[in-house]
N, C-alpha and C positions, 0 to 999 in steps of 0.2 A: 715376120717373126716377132718383132718387138710388139706389134699390135696384138698379137695373139696372147702373149704373156701378160700384157696389161689388162686384157679382158678377163683372163683367169684371176688375176689379183683383185680386180674390181668385183668379180662374182664372189670370191671368197670373203672379201670385206663385208659385202652386203649380207651374206649368210651369217657371218659372225654377229653383226648388229641385230639381225632378226632373232637369233638365239638368245642374246642377252635380254631383249625386251620380253620374250616369253618367260624367261626365268624370273625376271622382276615381277611380272604379272602374277606368276604362280606364288611367289613369296608374299606379295601383297594380299592375295586371296587367303593364303594360310593364316596370315596375321589377323585379318578381319574375322575369320572363323574362330581363331583362338580368343580374340577379344569378346566375341559374341558368347562363347562358352563361359568365359570368366564372368560376364555380366549375368548370364543365366544362373551360374552357381551362386553369385552374390544375391540375386533375387530369391533363390530358394533358401539360402541361409537366413536372409531377413525374415522370410515367411516362417521358418522354423523357430527363429528367436521370438517372433510375435506369438506363435502358438505356445511356446514354452512359458512366456509371461502370462498368457491367459490361463494355462493350466495351474501355475503357481497361485494366481489370484483365486481360481475356483477352489483349490485345495485350502487356502487360507479362509475363504468364506465357509467352506464345509466344516473346518475345524471350529470356527466361531459359532456356527449353528449347533454343532455337537456340544460345545461348552454350554450354550444357552439351554439346550434340552436336558443336559445333565443337572444343571442348576434347578430347572423346573421340576425334574423328577425328585431331586433332593428336598425341595420345598414341599412337594406333595406328600412325600414320606413323612416329613416332620409334622405337617398338618394332620395326617392320619394318626400318627402317634399321639399328638396333642388331643385329638378328638376322642381317641380311645381312653386316654387318661381322664378327660373331662367326664366321659360317660361313666367310668368306674367311680369317680369321685361323686357324681350325681347320684348314682345308685347307693353309695355308702351314706350320703346325706339323707336320702329318702328313708333308708332303713333306720338311721339314727333319729330322724324326726318322728317316725312312727313309734319307735321305742320311747322317745321322750314324751310324746303325747300320751301314750298308754300309761307311762309311769306317773306323769303329772295328774292325769285323770284319776288314777287309782289312789294317789296320795290325797287328792282333794276330797274324794268320796269318803275316805277313811278318817280325815281330819275331824277331831272333836266328836267322833262316834255318831255323826249325823245319819239320820235315817234317809234313805233314798227311795222315793216312790215316783212312778211315772206320772206325767201330766199330759194328757191328751188334748187339752183345750188350747194349746199354743196357737194353732192356726187361726182361731177365732180372734186372737189379739192383734194379728198382723195389720188389719185395716185401721187400728187405733194408734199405730206408731207413726208419728209425723216428725221427721228429722231433716232439716234443711240440707240439701246436697247429698243425702244418703239414699241408698236403695235398700228396701226391706223385702225379703223374699223368703218363701218356704223352701227348705232343703230337706226333703224326707220328713223326719219327725223333728227337725230343727228349724229355728228361725235365724236367718243371717241378716245382720244390719251391716251393709257394706259401705264404708266411708272411704272416699278417695284419699290416699296418703298425701297427695299434693294439697289437699284442702286443709290439712291440719299440721303438716310437717314441711319444713324446707326440704326441697328435693335432694335425695341422697343422704339425708341426715336424720337424727332423732330429735331435732330442735323444733319445738312447737311454734306455729304461727300465732299471732295475737288473736285471730278470729277462731282458733282451734277451741278455745275454752267455751265459746257459745255452743259449738257443735257437740262437744263432749258433755256439756251440762244437759243438753237435750237427751243424749243417750242415757245419762245417769237417771234423769227423770223418768224415762220410759222403763228402765229396769226397776226402779223403786215402785212405780205405780202398777205396771203390768206384770212384772215377773219378780215379786218380792222374795220368793223362796227358791227360784230356779238356779241351777248350775250355769255359770257364765264362762265362756271361753273367749279370750282376747287373742286373735290370730294376726300376725304380721305377714304381709306378702310384698314381694318386690318384682321388678321386671327381670329380664335376662342379662342386663348389663353388668359389667364388673363393678364391684364395690370400690368406693374411694376411702382413703384413710380418714379416720382411724379404724375403719372397719375392714377386717381381713377378708370377709366374705359377705354375700348377700344374706346368708343365714344370720350372721351377727347383727347386721343392720335391721333385718325384719324382727328379730327377737328384741332388739333395743327399742324399736318403735312400739312393739306390743307392750313392753314393760313401761314405757313412758305413758302410754294410754292407760294402762292398769293403774299407775300411780295417780293420774288425774282423776280417774273414776273413784278411787278410794279417798283421796285427799279433798277434792272439791265436791264430788258427787255423793259422798257418803255411802258408797256401795260396799257392803261387808267384804273384806278381802278373802275370807274363808269360803266364799261362794264362787271365786274366780280363779282361773289359771291362765298362764301365758304360753303361747307357742309361736316360734319363728319358723315359717315355712320357706323363707327365701323366695326363689322363683320357681319352686316345684309345682305350683298349682295355678297356672295362668287361667283366667276365665275367657280370654280372647288371645288371638295371635299377637306375638311380639314383633311382627314384621313392620309395623308402622309406629311412629311416635304416639299416635292416639291409642293404639293397642297397649303400648308399654305403660302409658299413663293410667289406663284402666286397670292393668295388673298390679300397679303399685297401690295397695289398699290396706285398710285395717278392717277385719271382720269381727264384729261382736256377735258371738254365737250363743243363742239361747237354747239350752238343753232341756229336755222334758223332765229330767230328774229334779225332784223337790228335796233340797238339802237343808231346809230350814233357814232361819235368819241368823 
């Protein structure tokens, strides 16, 4: 009897130990699963945070690019407005120069009651004009003596070079000998660059250069002033493109224009 009870107790004790071990195993497994889920949640959270940072960086970059584009659009609008204003100003200057030319020519023709008669023999005189550094060409019924402005003036000014006097003396000699009674125009031309102080515009500079040439032809060359007039064209009449320094230098010039009209001495 005693042995039977002891066997029952031993069996019950063994069963109890086996149940506790199973429970512990189940608890350990559940804890491991929970830790794995927590680690997965943390990994996902880190990934979302990284994506969020990338999105913020992309938004900041897009905003910066948008600001740059807005600035560029604003600059282009300003340049367009400036170009429109320059075009309007140029058109006004052209109209003003044409009116000035017409007025001066009419005034010169009427001065002193001089008789004006056409002279068709001008072209025959072109080959006889020899002026160092100058180009002489026929322009319709006119003759143009083109002198580079840099040859007689300090660039961008109306100040004469020392060697300018020899050139202008040759021009005066040609006028006295070949065209003693013709109407003479003194035209100043510049390139397309902005004028430097004290000149407010290229028109002022070109007119000042033409006037300085006129003064030398009268004072040193003894050309009668009542046969000449002065015009400043600015950069309105380039003979070549201003796209290169050489082209700009060619466009800076003084044109001595011989008209066919005979206005006397």
